[in-house]
PLY file of the C-alpha trace (Angstrom):
ply
format ascii 1.0
element vertex 55
property float x
property float y
property float z
element edge 54
property int vertex1
property int vertex2
end_header
-0.06 0.18 0.02
1.63 3.35 -1.03
2.43 6.55 1.27
-0.05 9.23 0.85
1.01 13.33 1.85
-2.06 15.15 3.70
-2.97 18.36 3.32
-0.96 19.11 6.54
2.07 19.15 4.03
4.21 22.50 4.58
6.46 21.45 1.29
9.61 21.80 2.18
11.20 19.09 0.43
12.54 16.59 3.36
10.61 14.10 1.82
11.91 14.50 -1.48
14.85 14.06 -1.10
14.81 10.68 1.33
13.10 9.31 -0.98
14.70 6.06 -2.55
12.98 5.70 -5.51
12.13 9.24 -6.39
8.62 8.86 -6.24
7.63 12.52 -4.57
7.44 14.96 -6.86
7.40 18.61 -5.50
4.55 20.91 -5.28
2.19 23.07 -3.25
1.71 19.73 -1.93
3.90 17.09 -2.09
2.52 14.17 -4.10
3.80 10.07 -4.12
3.39 8.28 -7.37
1.86 5.02 -6.12
3.22 2.96 -9.22
6.54 4.06 -7.85
6.34 3.82 -4.49
7.45 0.57 -2.67
6.05 1.20 0.47
9.51 1.60 2.60
8.20 4.38 5.33
11.36 6.43 4.27
9.26 9.50 3.54
6.87 9.24 6.52
9.95 8.92 9.52
11.49 12.06 7.66
8.72 14.39 7.48
8.66 16.97 10.03
5.01 17.84 10.18
3.74 14.50 10.36
1.98 14.79 6.62
2.55 11.27 5.54
0.77 8.41 5.90
-0.25 5.13 4.70
-3.19 5.14 2.04
0 1
1 2
2 3
3 4
4 5
5 6
6 7
7 8
8 9
9 10
10 11
11 12
12 13
13 14
14 15
15 16
16 17
17 18
18 19
19 20
20 21
21 22
22 23
23 24
24 25
25 26
26 27
27 28
28 29
29 30
30 31
31 32
32 33
33 34
34 35
35 36
36 37
37 38
38 39
39 40
40 41
41 42
42 43
43 44
44 45
45 46
46 47
47 48
48 49
49 50
50 51
51 52
52 53
53 54
């Protein structure tokens, strides 16, 4: 199950740099491509505001 970024995202970019497969893209709220996400949880652990959770 892929991870999802909620509207609590502050677009700091921390998760994008931590993703080992490049599944996260930037924007006002960052987005995770579920077809690329390997469900490793690295992004959720790196998010300083807890905006990432499993879908």
